[in-house]
C-alpha positions in Angstrom: 0.0 0.0 0.0 1.5 3.3 -1.1 -0.5 5.6 1.3 -0.6 5.1 5.1 -3.8 3.6 6.4 -6.6 6.2 6.6 -10.2 6.0 7.6 -11.8 6.3 4.2 -15.2 7.7 5.3 -13.4 10.4 7.3 -11.3 11.4 4.3 -14.3 11.5 2.0 -16.2 13.7 4.5 -13.2 16.1 4.9 -13.0 16.3 1.1 -16.7 17.0 0.8 -16.4 19.9 3.3 -13.6 21.5 1.3 -15.6 21.1 -1.9 -18.7 22.5 -0.3 -16.7 25.5 1.0 -15.5 26.1 -2.6 -19.2 26.1 -3.8 -20.1 28.6 -1.1 -17.3 30.9 -2.3 -18.8 30.8 -5.8 -22.3 31.5 -4.5 -21.2 34.5 -2.4 -19.1 35.8 -5.4 -21.8 35.7 -8.0 -22.7 39.4 -8.0 -25.5 40.7 -10.2 -24.1 40.8 -13.7 -24.7 38.7 -16.7 -22.8 35.7 -15.3 -24.5 35.7 -11.9 -26.7 32.7 -12.9 -23.9 30.5 -14.3 -21.7 31.2 -11.3 -24.5 30.4 -8.8 -25.2 27.2 -10.7 -21.6 26.2 -10.4 -21.7 26.9 -6.7 -24.8 24.8 -6.2 -23.3 22.0 -8.2 -20.2 21.9 -6.0 -22.3 21.9 -2.8 -24.6 19.2 -4.2 -21.5 17.2 -5.3 -20.1 17.5 -1.8 -23.3 16.3 -0.3 -23.2 13.3 -2.6 -19.6 12.5 -1.6 -20.5 12.7 2.1 -23.5 10.5 1.5 -21.3 7.9 -0.2 -18.9 8.1 2.7 -21.5 7.0 5.2 -23.5 4.9 2.8 -25.6 2.0 4.1 -28.9 0.5 2.9 -28.6 2.0 -0.6 -27.2 5.3 0.4 -24.3 4.8 -1.9 -26.7 4.8 -4.9 -28.2 8.1 -3.9 -24.8 9.6 -3.2 -23.7 8.6 -6.8 -27.0 10.2 -8.1 -26.3 13.4 -6.3 -22.7 13.5 -7.7 -24.1 12.9 -11.2 -26.7 15.6 -10.7 -24.0 18.0 -9.6 -21.9 17.2 -12.7 -25.0 17.8 -14.9 -25.6 21.2 -13.2 -22.0 22.1 -13.9 -22.7 21.3 -17.6 -25.8 23.4 -17.4 -23.9 26.3 -15.9 -21.4 26.1 -18.8 -24.3 26.1 -21.3 -25.7 29.3 -19.6 -22.2 30.8 -19.7 -22.2 30.1 -23.5 -25.6 31.8 -23.8 -27.6 28.5 -24.4 -30.7 27.2 -22.6 -30.7 24.5 -20.0 -31.8 21.0 -21.0 -33.8 19.7 -18.0 -34.4 16.2 -19.5 -30.7 15.6 -20.1 -29.9 17.0 -16.6 -32.1 14.3 -15.0 -31.3 11.5 -17.5 -27.9 10.6 -16.0 -28.9 10.4 -12.3 -32.1 8.6 -13.2 -30.2 6.0 -15.3 -27.8 5.4 -12.5 -30.5 5.0 -9.9 -32.2 2.5 -12.2 -29.0 0.6 -12.7 -28.0 0.7 -9.0 -31.5 -0.2 -7.8 -33.7 -2.7 -9.6 -31.1 -3.8 -12.2 -28.4 -4.1 -9.5 -30.7 -6.1 -7.2 -31.4 -8.5 -10.1 -27.7 -8.9 -10.9 -26.9 -9.6 -7.3 -29.6 -12.2 -6.9 -28.3 -13.9 -10.1 -24.8 -13.8 -8.7 -23.5 -11.6 -11.5 -22.7 -8.5 -9.4 -19.1 -7.4 -9.3 -16.7 -4.4 -9.3 -17.9 -3.5 -12.9 -21.3 -2.7 -11.4 -20.0 0.8 -10.5 -18.9 1.4 -14.1 -22.0 3.5 -15.2 -21.5 6.2 -12.6 -18.0 6.9 -13.9 -19.0 6.7 -17.6 -22.0 9.0 -17.1 -19.9 11.5 -15.1 -17.3 11.5 -17.9 -20.0 12.2 -20.5 -21.3 15.3 -18.6 -17.7 16.4 -18.0 -16.9 16.2 -21.7 -20.1 18.1 -22.5 -19.0 20.8 -20.1 -15.6 21.1 -21.8 -17.3 21.4 -25.2 -19.5 24.3 -24.0 -16.6 26.2 -22.6 -14.7 25.7 -25.9 -17.7 27.2 -27.7 -17.0 30.4 -25.9 -13.2 30.1 -25.7 -12.7 33.7 -26.8 -14.9 35.0 -24.0 -13.7 32.5 -21.4 -10.1 33.6 -21.9 -7.1 31.8 -20.5 -9.0 30.6 -17.5 -11.5 29.0 -19.8 -8.8 27.2 -21.8 -7.2 25.8 -18.6 -10.7 24.8 -17.3 -11.3 23.0 -20.6 -8.0 21.1 -20.2 -8.8 20.1 -16.6 -12.3 18.9 -17.5 -10.9 16.8 -20.4 -8.3 15.2 -18.2 -10.9 14.5 -15.5 -13.1 12.9 -18.1 -10.3 10.7 -19.4 -9.5 9.6 -15.8 -13.1 8.6 -15.2 -13.3 6.7 -18.4 -10.1 4.9 -17.5 -11.6 4.0 -14.1 -14.7 2.7 -15.8 -12.6 0.5 -18.1 -10.5 -0.7 -15.1 -13.6 -1.8 -13.2 -14.7 -3.9 -16.2 -11.3 -5.5 -16.5 -10.7 -6.0 -12.8 -10.8 -9.4 -11.2 -11.0 -10.3 -7.5 -7.8 -9.2 -5.8 -6.6 -7.2 -8.8 -4.4 -4.2 -8.1 -7.1 -2.2 -10.0 -9.2 -2.5 -6.9 -6.5 -1.4 -4.6 -7.4 1.2 -2.0 -4.5 3.3 -3.4 -6.5 3.8 -6.6 -9.4 5.1 -4.5 -7.1 7.5 -2.7 -5.8 8.8 -6.1 -9.3 9.4 -7.3 -10.3 11.3 -4.1 -7.2 13.5 -4.3 -7.8 14.2 -8.0 -11.4 15.0 -7.4 -10.4 17.5 -4.6 -7.8 19.2 -6.7 -10.0 19.2 -9.8 -12.9 20.7 -8.0 -11.0 23.4 -6.2 -9.1 24.3 -9.4 -12.4 24.6 -11.4 -14.0 26.7 -8.7 -11.3 29.4 -9.0 -11.2 29.0 -12.8 -14.9 29.5 -13.1 -14.7 32.6 -10.9 -11.8 33.9 -13.0 -13.7 33.3 -16.3 -16.8 35.3 -15.1 -14.7 38.1 -13.7 -12.6 38.4 -16.9 -15.7 38.5 -19.1 -17.3 41.1 -16.8 -14.2 43.3 -17.0 -14.2 43.1 -20.8 -17.9 43.9 -21.0 -17.4 46.9 -18.7 -14.5 48.2 -20.9 -16.3 47.5 -24.2 -18.1 50.9 -24.4 -14.8 52.6 -23.9 -13.1 50.4 -26.4 -15.8 51.2 -29.0 -15.5 54.9 -28.2 -11.7 54.8 -28.7 -12.2 53.1 -32.1 -15.1 55.2 -33.4 -15.2 58.5 -35.1 -16.9 61.0 -32.8 -18.8 62.8 -35.6 -20.1 60.0 -37.8 -20.0 57.0 -35.5 -18.1 55.0 -38.1 -14.7 53.3 -37.4 -11.9 55.8 -36.9 -8.5 55.8 -38.5 -7.0 53.7 -35.7 -9.6 51.0 -36.1 -9.2 51.2 -39.9 -5.5 50.6 -39.7 -5.9 47.6 -37.5 -8.7 46.1 -39.5 -7.0 46.7 -42.9 -3.8 45.0 -41.7 -5.7 42.0 -40.5 -7.8 41.8 -43.7 -4.6 41.9 -45.8 -3.2 39.0 -43.8 -6.4 36.9 -44.0 -7.6 37.6 -47.6 -6.0 36.9 -50.9 -8.6 39.1 -52.6 -10.2 42.3 -51.4 -11.2 45.8 -52.4 -10.9 49.2 -50.8 -13.1 52.2 -51.8 -12.0 55.7 -51.0 -14.9 58.1 -51.0 -14.5 61.9 -51.0 -17.3 64.5 -50.7 -17.1 66.7 -53.8 -16.6 70.4 -53.2 -17.0 70.1 -49.5 -14.9 73.2 -48.7 -17.4 75.2 -50.8 -20.3 73.6 -48.9 -18.7 74.6 -45.6 -18.0 78.1 -46.9 -21.6 78.5 -48.2 -23.7 76.9 -45.4 -21.4 76.9 -42.3 -19.6 74.3 -40.3 -22.7 73.0 -38.4 -24.5 72.1 -41.7 -21.2 70.7 -42.9 -21.1 68.4 -39.9 -24.7 67.3 -40.5 -23.7 66.6 -44.1 -20.9 64.3 -43.0 -23.1 62.5 -40.5 -25.7 61.8 -43.2 -23.0 60.5 -45.6 -21.4 58.4 -42.9 -24.8 56.9 -42.1 -25.4 56.1 -45.8 -21.9 54.5 -46.0 -22.7 52.5 -42.9 -25.9 51.2 -44.4 -23.9 50.1 -47.5 -22.0 47.6 -45.4 -23.6 44.2 -46.0 -21.4 41.3 -45.2 -19.4 40.2 -42.2 -15.9 41.6 -42.2 -16.8 44.7 -44.3 -16.3 48.0 -42.6 -17.0 51.7 -43.3 -14.6 54.2 -41.7 -13.9 57.9 -41.7 -10.4 58.4 -43.1 -10.1 62.1 -42.3 -12.0 65.3 -43.1 -14.5 64.6 -45.8 -12.9 61.3 -46.9 -14.2 57.9 -46.1 -13.1 54.3 -46.6 -15.2 51.2 -47.4 -13.3 47.9 -46.9 -14.6 44.9 -48.7 -12.7 41.6 -47.9 -13.2 39.0 -50.6 -14.5 41.4 -53.2 -13.2 41.6 -56.7 -13.3 44.6 -59.1 -16.8 43.9 -60.3 -18.2 43.7 -56.8 -16.4 46.9 -55.8 -17.8 48.8 -58.8 -21.3 47.5 -58.0 -20.9 48.7 -54.4 -19.7 52.1 -55.6 -22.8 52.5 -57.7 -24.9 51.7 -54.6 -23.0 54.4 -52.7 -23.7 56.9 -55.5 -27.4 56.0 -55.4 -27.6 56.4 -51.6 -25.9 59.8 -51.7 -28.2 61.0 -54.5 -31.2 59.8 -52.4 -30.1 62.1 -49.6 -30.7 65.1 -51.9 -28.5 67.4 -49.8 -28.6 70.8 -51.5 -25.3 72.2 -52.6 -25.3 75.4 -54.6 -21.5 75.2 -55.2 -21.8 71.8 -57.0 -22.8 71.6 -60.6 -25.6 69.0 -60.0 -27.0 71.3 -57.3 -26.6 68.7 -54.6 -23.9 66.9 -52.6 -22.1 64.2 -54.6 -19.1 62.0 -54.0 -16.1 60.7 -56.0 -14.8 57.2 -55.4 -11.5 55.6 -56.0 -11.1 51.8 -56.0 -8.1 49.7 -55.2 -8.0 45.9 -55.3 -5.9 43.1 -54.0 -5.9 40.0 -56.2 -5.0 36.4 -55.5 -1.6 36.6 -57.1 -0.5 39.3 -54.7 1.7 38.2 -51.9 -0.5 37.3 -48.9 0.4 39.2 -45.7 2.9 41.5 -47.5 4.0 44.2 -45.0 3.4 47.1 -47.5 0.1 45.9 -48.8 -2.1 48.1 -46.7 -0.2 51.3 -47.6 -0.2 50.2 -51.3 -4.0 49.7 -51.3 -4.5 53.2 -49.8 -2.1 54.7 -52.3 -3.9 53.0 -55.2 -7.3 54.1 -54.0 -6.1 57.6 -53.5 -4.6 57.7 -57.1 -7.9 56.4 -58.5 -9.8 59.0 -56.5 -7.6 61.7 -57.9 -8.4 60.4 -61.4 -12.1 60.5 -60.7 -11.9 64.1 -59.4 -9.7 65.2 -62.4 -12.3 63.7 -64.8 -15.1 65.8 -63.4 -16.1 64.3 -60.0 -19.3 62.5 -59.1 -17.9 59.2 -60.6 -15.9 56.1 -59.8 -12.4 55.2 -61.0 -10.2 52.2 -60.4 -6.5 51.5 -60.7 -4.8 50.5 -63.9 -7.1 48.8 -66.4 -10.1 48.8 -64.0 -12.2 51.7 -65.3 -15.4 52.3 -63.6 -18.3 53.7 -65.6 -19.3 57.3 -65.4 -22.2 57.0 -63.2 -24.0 60.3 -64.1 -24.8 61.8 -67.5 -22.5 64.3 -69.0 -23.3 67.9 -68.4 -24.9 70.0 -71.2 -22.4 72.3 -73.0 -23.9 75.5 -71.6 -23.0 74.3 -68.0 -19.3 73.6 -68.8 -18.2 77.1 -67.5 -19.9 76.3 -64.2 -18.1 73.0 -64.1 -14.7 74.7 -64.7 -15.4 77.1 -61.9 -16.3 74.2 -59.6 -13.1 72.4 -60.5 -11.0 75.3 -59.5 -12.8 75.6 -56.1 
């Protein structure tokens, strides 16, 4: 025997008290935030598991079966807490299925096996197998929210997986064990008790760390959004654009970038004042935001009256179609502008694209995209504004009819503005 002789029931009761105290800590730490429910469930699960362990320690006349059922119910509640943490609903039927199956096995089925002389160490196998199933399900739920759970969640997932493997190994050993086998040694039981204690205490602190970490992130989220948003338009600001563009270049072989400039905006400010100018930019920013359709796309204010629309996965044709949509949205705003030849606010758009033969993740790719879009925008403005142009051979169509000849002098004056 590896360990010195110990009174097993006393050891189990002492372990149960420590586990119950850990559960009480979780209950008292639950707070009132989004994760108060999952944290309370984890606390209740630990206390219930401690009660089941204590009941097993003093078992007689079938008490061991009820102790095992309580432990399985605690494991099922831990799984439910993980589901709630992941934003999913509880499954009452599955919560009760494991404990009920164990009671059926340990009661009527077990009595029948004992009368037939077939009972043996393997009779306890289901309690370990069912517990392992709930534990694996808990690990999978935490993995579902691994980004929100953070490092504590990843460690908890690892501990749960190891705990499940140990339980499955114990279930297999009970099937393989014969009378007098070392697999039935009291030392094995001591190892299982020690592992259960360390596992439970570790999970208690990890669950607490997970909920606190997520609560801190949620509290900081409004500040983070504010730091990455343009104060006037509510679109992404330059800092967020730079971060998102760099990530998009790394992750996409093909993408498009649209640089949008409000035509004759200085004349608009000079004519109507800065407050109407701000209102104009807000309206255009809203229109650009509404043009964002797919996950990963982003509209940002680049500076002054310039905006950026980032389209990961888009080719030249898709970019031109989106530019047409933007022109249509700006036209629908019908913002009067006496200093613009059409008599309303218009925009010019330059398109830059990244194709599959470009080097993925190239360090200078974001700057090159911005330069190409800026050059295309300059070409659109040089050709008369209120139109779209792309780099190289990509030539966007003129999206508005040519002006009548008698308006050409007005156009020349507008160009010089």
